[in-house]
N, C-alpha and C positions, 0 to 999 in steps of 0.2 A: 170126700171130698178130706185131707188128711192134716191138722186140726196143726201138726207140728211143725208146717208152713209160717203160718201167720202166733204161733200163742210163743213169745217168750220167756226169758226169766234170764233176771238180771238181778246180782247182790244191791250194787246202788241203787236200781230206782223202786221202788214200793214196793220198803221190804223185803223183794225178792219175790213180790208177788206175781204172780204169772200176768201177763201185759202180753197187747195187741199190738203187736208188728214194733216195735224198740216202743215204744208211747208212753205215756204214763196212763194209760187205762187201764185199769183190770179186766180179767176175766168175773170180779168179782163187782163189778159199777155193772157191765151191759149183763151181767143176770140180773142184780138188782133192778135198774130200769126197764125192764124184760118182767122180770113179777113183781113192782109193781102198776104194770099195764101201758108200758110208752109202748108206743107198734116199732118193727125192724125203723120204717120212712120218719118215726119220729125220733129218733134215736139218734139214726143220719142226718136230719137235715138241725139236730141241736151240736152235732161231735160231728163237721165236713170233711174231716182228716179219718174218719173211720168209712170203711166199706164194705158193701149186705155181706163177702164174706167172711171178715172181723169177725163178725157178728155171730155167723152160722156158725164160723171158730169157734166162737167161745161156748158153744151149745153142744161142737160134739165133741173139747176141753171137757165140760160137764159132763155128758155121759162116759166116757174113758174113766172119768174120776170114782165114775157112782160104780163103775165097774173090775175097776181096780189095774185100769191100765194104759193108764196116763202116764209111765215112768218116760222119761227123756233117756232116750242111750247119752252115756260120759263118752 
């Protein structure tokens, strides 16, 4: 999966934090829900604007950040 197709960066939205498809849901929100024990199904039920691939993209983005390969082309 190419996380770049689903994770967006907008300076005027959530202080420029990486968000899902321009929504006001950040990657940090999604990762926090997963870390708290929510399943993907739980997250999707609570946030109908999200898709399964959005949650997976958040995980791919987090992995890329950890590897240091997350930079977005200018």
